N, C-alpha and C positions, 0 to 999 in steps of 0.2 A: 620791605625798605631799607636798605640800612644809613647807620646816623653815624657822624662822629662825637660820640660821647667817650666820658672820661668817668672815672674809678678811684674816687678819693679814700688813702687806707696808710694807714701807720698801725705794725701791733701795739703802740704807747695806748692806743685807742681803750685797751684794756684797764689802764692808770684810774681811769674813771670809775671807783669801787668804794663803793661806802663799808660795803662789810661782807665775808663768804655767804652768808643766809637771808642776803640783801633781793629781794627779787628783779631790780634792774641791775641788770648781768651784762656787758658786754661784749662777755662770752660769744655773744652772737652774733658782732657782726664778722669776727674770726670763722666762726659755720659758716655764714652766708657766702661769704671769699671764698672757702675753698669748696665749698658747693659750688659755683660758678666754676671756678678754674678746673673741678674734675668732671664737669661738663664740656671742657672744653672750648668756655666761652669770653675769660676772662685770659691776656696777656699781657707783658709788660708792656707793651705800648698801651694801652686805656688805664696804667697807673700812674696816678696822680700823688705824690708826696705832701703834707699837708704842712702849712704852717701852722703857729701860735700866733692867736689873737694878740696885737698889742695892748697897753693899757687905756690909748687913746680909741683904738676901736670899738673895745668892750663899753668907753666912756658916751659908744653915740647912742647909748640906750639905758645901760648900770649907771647907779652915780659914783662918785670919784671914794666916797666915805662905803659906798657896800662894798668896790673892791678891795679897796684897804683889808676890811675885814674879812672876806676872802683869806686875802692871803696870811691873815695872821693866827687863823681857824688851821689852816694849812701848816705852819708853824709852832700847833701847839698853844698858841699866845692867844685864844682869845675863850675869856670866861664864858661857860654855860650860859649862863645870862644875861652878857651880851650877843651872845648865838643867837638866843634867841628873838634878840629885837631885828634881828637880819634872817629868820626862820633859816637859820643853821643850826645843828646839834640837836634836832627834832629826830622823829621813830621815821622818819618820810628819810629823810635831807640829815644823816649822822654827818660830824664833820673827819675828814679823812685827812692822814701825811699827803701833803703835796695838791689840794685840793685847789690853788686857783692854775697850778701846772696844768694839771689834767684839763681843767675846765677851759681851760681858754684855746689850747690845743681843739675842743671838741668847737669853739668858736672859731676857731681858727679853719678848721676844713672846709669849715662854710664857707667859708669867704675866698676860700681855695675853689671850690667849686664853683662860688661864684662868678670870680677873675677867669675861669677857663670860658665862662658861656659869655657874659660882657664884653670880653676881649674877642671873642669870635673862633676862638682855637678851639670851642668843642659847641654841640647843639645843644648836647645836652649832660648833665653831670649828677654823679650820684656820693652824696655822704652819708652813708648808713650811721656814722658817729655821731649823727646831729638829732636834731629836731626835738632840743630839750624846750617844750614849749609853754608851760607851767613856771619859769621863772620870769622875775619883773624887776625893775629898774632898783629897787631898793630889798629884795628882798627876796629869798631862795624858795622854791616850793614843786612838791608833787616831784619826787626824786631831781630838780632838775636846778642847777646852781648860776649858770648864766642862762641864758636865752638866745640859740646862739640864730633864731631865725628873725627872730626880733631884729638884733644888729644886723645880722645879714640884710634884712630888708632897708634898714636905716645906710646902709653902706649902699646897695645900689642906688637908691636915693641920692646919694653922696655925690656918686662917680657918673649916673647917668640922668638922663629924664624920664626914665623909663615909670612906664602905669606899673604897679605891680598886683600882682592877683595871689595870695595866698589859701591855697587850700589844702584841709586837716581833715584827716580820714580817722586820726585815733580815735577809740571811743571812749577818749577823753576829751572833752572841751577844752580847745586852742585856747585857753583862759590868757594868756600871759601875752601872746602876740597881737590878739583881739585888742585888750586895752592900749596895746602900744601905740596905735595905729587907729585907735575909737575917733578922732578926729581928726583924719587925715583923708581928702578927698581921693588921693593919689596913690593911696595901697586899699584892698579891697580882699577882706577878708570872709571865707567860706569857712565851717565848719558841721561837717556831720558826726554825731556821737550819741551815746546814750544819754537820756533822757540824766540832767541835774537832780532828777526827781531821787535816784539809787545811786549817782556814781560822784564819788569827787572829779570837778569840783565845786558840780551843783550851779555854775552857771550856765550858759550858752541858749537863754530863750531864742524865742523869735522874737521876739520884741527887744529883744540888746540891736541896737539900729544903728548906731554911731551917734557923732554930739557935734554941734556945728558946725562947719563946712563937712565934715566927716558922714554927717547923718544918711543913711540910704546907703552905707557902702560896708555895711556889717550884715554877714548873712548866717543865719544860723539853723539846721537841722536839726533839731533834740529827737531821735527818734527812740520807738518804746522800747524795754528791755526785754528777751525772749524774738528781735529781729533777724529773720533768717533771709537769707542770700536775695531771692527774689524782690523782697520791699525796698530794701538796703539797696541796692543796685537800681532799682525802679527812682527811687525818690534821688538819689544821687548824682547819675545820669541828667535824668530832668533837671537839675537846677543845676550843677556846674554848668554842662550846654549854655543856657538860658542866662545861667552868670556872666561868662565870657561875652556873650553876645552883647549883654550890655555895657560890661564897665569894660571891654576893649584894651583888654591888657596887652602891654609890651614884653612881660617876662612874667612866668611861670612859676612858682615857687608853691613844692609840694611836702606836708609831713606827713609820712605814712608809715604810722604804728599800726603793728598787726596784733592789735588786741581785741581788734570785734569776733576773733574766730572763737568757739563755742569751746576749746581747748585751755581757754587763754582761763589765768584763775582768780583774773583781780575785777573779771567784768560779767557781765551778764548779757551781751549779745550773743547771738547761735550763728554764725556766717560758718562759712568753708573756705577751702583756697578757692575756691570761683570768684569771688570778690577782689581776688588778691590777681587775679587776671586780670580781670578787666577797672580796675582802680585807675593801673597806671596806664593802659592800654587807650583810657580815654583822654588823661592827661597829656599824653603825648600824641595825641591826634590832634587834641584841640590846638597844642604849642606850636602846632605844625601851620591848622588852618590859621591862628590867629597869630599867632608871635612869631614866625619865622625860625620854629624851633625852638626858641629858647623856652627851654625847664632846666629843672634846681631840682633836685630829690633830694629829702631826707628821712634820717629813720626816723624815730619815736620811739613811742612804747611798745611793749609784746613782750610777754613774760613768760611762755612757751619754750623754751628758748631751742628747746629740742625739737619739737616735733612741728611749729609751726613757723618762727620767726623765718629761720633760714628759706628757708620754702616762700615763704611771700617775700620774701627780699630782693633774694635771686631772682625771682619774674620781674623784678623792675628793670633791673641791669638786661635781661635777655628783650624786655621791650624797647628800651633805650635804643638796645643797639640795634635790632633786626625788625623790632614791627609786631612782636608775634611772641604769646609766652612760650614756656619749655612744654613739650607735654607728652609722656607716658612715665616710663623707669626713674628712678632715681641712681646715678652712679652707683657703681655697691661697693665701689672703693668708699665714698664717702661713709655712706651707712656703715660698712661695715669697720671704719678709725673711729666713728665717734662714739657708737654704740657703747665701747670698751668704758666709755664717759658718762654716757646717759643714766638716769634712772629707770626709763621709762622707756618701752621699744620703739624703735626711731621708723617712719612710715619708709615705705619701698616707693612710695610712687608719687608724682606730682601734686595729683589733685587728690583727693578724700574719696574714699568709698558711700556709695551711696545710701542711705539710710545708716550713717555715722551715727548719731545720735537719737533718744529717742523721740516721735513726734511731740510738737509743741501744739497744747490745747488752744490756745488762745490765740492760734496764727490768723484766722482772717480777722479778729477783735485788732492783735495787734496794728495789721495791713491797712485798715482801713483809720484805726488813731495817726497810722505815720502818711497816709496818702494826705489828711486833713493839717499837717504837718507841711506838707507838700504844699496843698494849696496856699496856706497863708504864705508860704516865702514867697510865692510867683505872683502870688496880690504885688506882694511888697517890692517887687522888682519890676513888674506891671507898674505899677504907682509909681516908683521914679525913675521910670527912664520918660513914663509923660508929665512928671517935673522937669526936667531935664530939657527935655523939647522946648516945655512951654518958657522956661530960663533964657532958653539960645534964642529965641524970637526976637 
């Protein structure tokens, strides 16, 4: 399958930088793009230069008072106490020069991707600079200042009558986007993530179902720590397919955090590159089956920027373009170039070697726990289908 896809990119993505030793490092976007280019799968005709979001666009989700505070922080005019009110100036989300400009560019890049798809100029669009799913209306959180996913979905709803399915496969719960649409029946959110018992932000339980008219349109799969590929993919694919059939979206927006990998330093899941071949492939197939191909994919978390994120994110693009993932060896030119900067040895292949980590002794127990979470989720979907059917009679 050959699809018309757009790749959103600017070198200015790297201006979203808290400090040199901060785990959120947008160099990973540059590395992913370079990997795709050296694999001869990205040309100038695919590239789309992003724009910055306007204040009025940011205000589709964020409060004007918060936007002004971010601007002041970026100019050094916000005190430490004032910043804490807005979640700015914390260890996770320090203040930095040009904060508003760098953040509004990430939002604008997601809007550029959305414009390409809803205008019909592209089937799919990929913005690896986005996916900042922890931002709230009036507060920064978890490395995220503005929430490009929430603004983007509001933008879709403002410009179309599309029902939007948001799918989040980051190891951390997509809390900011979930709460943004918790009472909206036209936006369905689905997040698979490491259970909040062990990991920030501590939310994303199965019983977080929505409010008022939005009740029944929020789905969560909190999987156990040390979950491996087979269990992750079983619960993800089963739930995703069922949710699409239930909700019948017009467009799918995915957040593609690459921090569920066993090498990620901030999480406790034990997946390999196998899931990063399947995650975008399922989204691609379901978008074509149910949404006339309309699919916008965003970046997200991912803190092993050398060995994991570039490979994982490059697979999204290849699947968007061809419907199949990269296989075999990585381009030697890419490995040799980035090895000069990497503090760890870079992989040579797209896949991870077998037995790349020590066996997990609780594998069966973890799988059983995840299956129970899936069963609960499937029951909720079934109950919602029955409720909607009875309401329509």
